[in-house]
NUDOTOR-213363 format. One line per field, with one value per residue: residue in three letters; x, y, z of N, C-alpha, C in turn. Coordinates in Angstrom, 3 decimals. Layout:
BEGIN
rest: (ALA | ...)
n.east: (X | ...)
n.north: (Y | ...)
n.up: (Z | ...)
ca.east: (X | ...)
ca.north: (Y | ...)
ca.up: (Z | ...)
c.east: (X | ...)
c.north: (Y | ...)
c.up: (Z | ...)
END
This chain:
BEGIN
rest: (ALA | ASP | SER | SER | ARG | SER | HIS | ALA | VAL | LEU | LEU | VAL | GLN | LEU | LYS | ARG | ARG | GLY | GLY | GLY | ARG | SER | LEU | SER | GLY | SER | LEU | TYR | LEU | VAL | ASP | LEU | ALA | GLY | SER | GLU | ARG | VAL | LYS | ARG | SER | GLY | VAL | GLN | GLY | ALA | ALA | LEU | GLU | GLU | ALA | ILE | ALA | ILE | ASN | GLN | SER | LEU | THR | THR | LEU | GLY | ARG | CYS | ILE | GLU | SER | MET | ALA | ARG | GLY | LYS | LYS | GLY | GLU | ARG | PRO | PRO | PHE | ARG | GLU | SER | LYS | LEU | THR)
n.east: (-3.380 | -4.859 | -3.816 | -3.636 | -1.865 | -0.454 | 1.082 | 2.202 | 2.938 | 3.832 | 4.371 | 5.592 | 5.924 | 7.499 | 7.565 | 8.999 | 8.997 | 10.505 | 11.799 | 13.876 | 14.889 | 14.642 | 13.308 | 13.151 | 11.881 | 11.669 | 9.820 | 9.662 | 7.422 | 7.142 | 5.303 | 5.560 | 4.245 | 4.389 | 6.762 | 6.176 | 5.827 | 6.481 | 6.440 | 4.912 | 2.464 | 1.445 | 0.844 | 0.308 | 1.138 | 0.430 | 0.210 | 2.237 | 4.494 | 4.248 | 4.564 | 7.216 | 8.578 | 7.953 | 9.120 | 11.834 | 12.175 | 11.766 | 13.928 | 16.034 | 15.477 | 15.985 | 18.744 | 19.607 | 18.921 | 20.490 | 23.059 | 23.126 | 22.905 | 25.317 | 27.056 | 29.526 | 32.146 | 32.188 | 30.752 | 28.014 | 24.538 | 22.391 | 20.392 | 19.351 | 18.639 | 16.048 | 12.623 | 11.213 | 13.053)
n.north: (-50.265 | -52.578 | -54.250 | -57.364 | -57.844 | -57.310 | -55.535 | -55.565 | -53.874 | -54.103 | -52.566 | -53.131 | -51.714 | -51.728 | -50.531 | -50.171 | -49.098 | -48.720 | -49.221 | -47.414 | -47.817 | -47.838 | -49.534 | -50.333 | -51.471 | -52.409 | -54.061 | -55.005 | -56.280 | -57.555 | -58.176 | -59.044 | -58.914 | -61.899 | -63.307 | -64.128 | -67.008 | -66.679 | -68.202 | -70.412 | -69.279 | -68.111 | -65.481 | -62.497 | -59.587 | -56.470 | -57.443 | -59.316 | -57.665 | -56.275 | -58.386 | -59.152 | -56.793 | -56.661 | -59.054 | -58.460 | -56.277 | -57.503 | -59.244 | -57.403 | -56.233 | -58.424 | -58.669 | -56.265 | -56.631 | -58.856 | -57.759 | -55.831 | -57.506 | -58.882 | -56.873 | -55.729 | -53.376 | -50.569 | -51.808 | -51.241 | -51.417 | -52.227 | -50.044 | -48.176 | -49.487 | -50.208 | -49.146 | -50.095 | -50.436)
n.up: (-27.594 | -25.436 | -22.467 | -20.802 | -18.889 | -15.682 | -12.949 | -9.546 | -6.509 | -3.196 | -0.171 | 2.980 | 6.035 | 9.138 | 12.436 | 15.576 | 18.837 | 21.976 | 25.276 | 25.061 | 22.585 | 19.014 | 16.364 | 12.928 | 9.792 | 6.334 | 3.832 | 0.583 | -1.701 | -4.846 | -7.702 | -10.890 | -14.208 | -15.969 | -18.304 | -21.750 | -23.712 | -26.829 | -29.231 | -28.482 | -27.718 | -30.020 | -30.694 | -32.656 | -34.666 | -33.124 | -30.518 | -30.479 | -30.723 | -28.310 | -26.459 | -27.001 | -26.269 | -23.524 | -22.601 | -23.116 | -21.385 | -18.879 | -18.857 | -18.772 | -16.277 | -14.604 | -15.048 | -13.903 | -11.180 | -10.616 | -10.992 | -8.938 | -6.726 | -6.791 | -6.018 | -6.740 | -6.742 | -8.867 | -10.851 | -12.850 | -12.788 | -15.581 | -15.849 | -17.710 | -19.982 | -20.381 | -20.180 | -18.028 | -15.982)
ca.east: (-3.702 | -5.047 | -3.030 | -4.162 | -0.747 | -0.451 | 2.148 | 1.768 | 4.005 | 3.319 | 5.412 | 5.233 | 6.876 | 7.301 | 8.306 | 8.782 | 9.703 | 10.370 | 13.039 | 14.936 | 15.349 | 13.687 | 13.634 | 12.261 | 12.248 | 10.793 | 9.800 | 9.002 | 6.989 | 6.865 | 4.798 | 5.572 | 3.631 | 5.365 | 7.118 | 5.302 | 6.496 | 5.890 | 6.176 | 3.839 | 1.192 | 0.957 | 0.394 | 0.772 | 0.880 | 0.739 | 0.368 | 3.570 | 5.456 | 4.126 | 5.163 | 8.670 | 9.056 | 7.837 | 10.153 | 13.131 | 12.203 | 11.937 | 15.305 | 16.865 | 15.248 | 16.738 | 20.167 | 19.826 | 18.871 | 21.681 | 24.205 | 23.093 | 23.124 | 26.756 | 27.632 | 30.908 | 32.431 | 32.429 | 29.808 | 26.763 | 23.401 | 21.952 | 19.091 | 18.868 | 18.354 | 14.617 | 11.737 | 10.785 | 14.073)
ca.north: (-51.660 | -52.913 | -55.398 | -58.069 | -58.028 | -56.318 | -55.598 | -55.127 | -53.601 | -53.970 | -52.158 | -53.353 | -51.049 | -52.018 | -49.658 | -50.547 | -48.236 | -49.167 | -49.481 | -46.511 | -48.199 | -47.737 | -50.449 | -50.219 | -52.301 | -52.321 | -55.241 | -54.754 | -57.468 | -57.132 | -59.214 | -58.524 | -59.747 | -62.861 | -63.311 | -64.966 | -67.826 | -66.157 | -69.284 | -71.278 | -68.561 | -67.833 | -64.096 | -61.841 | -58.161 | -55.580 | -58.269 | -59.907 | -56.604 | -56.029 | -59.527 | -59.063 | -55.673 | -57.043 | -60.062 | -57.771 | -55.476 | -58.396 | -59.722 | -56.302 | -56.128 | -59.521 | -58.333 | -55.202 | -57.240 | -59.701 | -56.878 | -55.235 | -58.572 | -59.168 | -55.803 | -55.422 | -51.954 | -50.167 | -52.441 | -50.484 | -52.158 | -51.652 | -49.412 | -47.374 | -50.327 | -50.497 | -48.211 | -50.749 | -50.279)
ca.up: (-27.332 | -24.031 | -22.053 | -19.639 | -17.964 | -14.608 | -11.963 | -8.219 | -5.553 | -1.840 | 0.770 | 4.378 | 6.913 | 10.554 | 13.349 | 16.970 | 19.786 | 23.354 | 25.992 | 24.621 | 21.238 | 17.921 | 15.277 | 11.780 | 8.650 | 5.172 | 2.980 | -0.696 | -2.429 | -6.207 | -8.605 | -12.249 | -15.233 | -16.442 | -19.722 | -22.563 | -24.718 | -28.059 | -30.202 | -27.972 | -27.630 | -31.356 | -30.860 | -33.873 | -34.789 | -31.999 | -29.317 | -30.576 | -30.395 | -26.871 | -25.754 | -27.175 | -25.452 | -22.108 | -22.333 | -23.067 | -20.154 | -17.738 | -18.910 | -18.285 | -14.845 | -13.992 | -15.107 | -12.916 | -9.851 | -10.500 | -10.852 | -7.598 | -5.746 | -6.758 | -5.213 | -7.096 | -6.933 | -10.240 | -11.771 | -12.890 | -13.345 | -16.856 | -15.632 | -18.830 | -21.156 | -20.459 | -19.467 | -16.791 | -14.954)
c.east: (-3.828 | -4.259 | -3.669 | -3.067 | -0.790 | 0.718 | 1.562 | 3.002 | 3.341 | 4.497 | 4.878 | 6.318 | 6.506 | 8.158 | 7.964 | 9.626 | 9.476 | 11.722 | 14.196 | 15.488 | 14.229 | 14.166 | 12.653 | 12.777 | 11.234 | 10.930 | 9.011 | 8.669 | 6.542 | 6.414 | 4.713 | 4.857 | 4.701 | 5.669 | 6.213 | 6.138 | 5.824 | 5.551 | 4.989 | 2.482 | 0.599 | 0.451 | 1.009 | 0.514 | 1.313 | 0.966 | 1.741 | 4.630 | 5.439 | 4.798 | 6.682 | 9.239 | 9.020 | 8.912 | 11.531 | 13.261 | 12.426 | 13.351 | 16.252 | 16.707 | 16.017 | 18.229 | 20.512 | 19.876 | 20.113 | 22.927 | 24.269 | 23.380 | 24.602 | 27.495 | 29.077 | 31.081 | 32.708 | 31.490 | 28.483 | 25.654 | 22.903 | 20.561 | 18.517 | 18.534 | 16.873 | 13.832 | 11.309 | 11.765 | 14.434)
c.north: (-51.875 | -54.172 | -56.049 | -58.287 | -56.944 | -56.572 | -55.155 | -54.917 | -53.398 | -53.637 | -52.364 | -52.695 | -51.340 | -51.070 | -50.072 | -49.648 | -48.773 | -49.427 | -48.609 | -46.842 | -48.026 | -48.650 | -50.238 | -51.102 | -52.141 | -53.600 | -54.888 | -56.096 | -56.998 | -58.335 | -58.598 | -59.479 | -60.660 | -62.733 | -64.288 | -65.760 | -67.527 | -67.265 | -70.133 | -70.581 | -68.231 | -66.415 | -63.484 | -60.347 | -57.368 | -56.368 | -58.935 | -58.881 | -56.294 | -57.145 | -59.483 | -57.960 | -56.011 | -58.064 | -59.419 | -56.949 | -56.348 | -58.978 | -58.655 | -56.124 | -57.214 | -59.246 | -57.231 | -55.774 | -58.094 | -58.856 | -56.260 | -56.282 | -58.938 | -58.122 | -55.474 | -53.924 | -51.676 | -50.789 | -51.688 | -51.333 | -51.479 | -51.005 | -48.764 | -48.199 | -50.622 | -49.445 | -48.777 | -50.492 | -48.836)
c.up: (-25.831 | -23.713 | -20.837 | -18.596 | -16.898 | -13.666 | -10.625 | -7.342 | -4.200 | -0.930 | 2.177 | 5.219 | 8.363 | 11.371 | 14.765 | 17.849 | 21.182 | 23.974 | 25.530 | 23.242 | 20.237 | 16.798 | 14.135 | 10.655 | 7.535 | 4.357 | 1.727 | -1.342 | -3.809 | -7.023 | -9.994 | -13.186 | -15.807 | -17.919 | -20.464 | -23.554 | -26.056 | -29.044 | -29.767 | -27.999 | -28.990 | -31.562 | -32.114 | -33.777 | -33.571 | -30.708 | -29.305 | -30.204 | -28.903 | -26.075 | -25.838 | -26.287 | -23.965 | -21.751 | -22.229 | -21.786 | -18.928 | -17.688 | -18.370 | -16.780 | -14.102 | -13.967 | -14.098 | -11.501 | -9.615 | -10.269 | -9.456 | -6.529 | -5.648 | -5.948 | -5.527 | -7.307 | -8.397 | -11.251 | -11.701 | -13.500 | -14.625 | -16.780 | -16.881 | -20.073 | -21.340 | -19.712 | -18.116 | -15.650 | -14.780)
END
């Protein structure tokens, strides 16, 4: 099945050297295909299964990001719960 959903990742790296110092930084910009309101869209069959899987993957990704942002020792993000993560 073909999907109209797409993702994009853009990495911007900056490096500056001068005055005996070297500075660098990285910025990741990520645009993920959004979740779909299954009831509202009325999709069925394979498209419904795809929408459900994508919604579950995005939920897991959100939980991973939230877990990493908390930064609690011993807490492991649920990376293995989805192919996306």
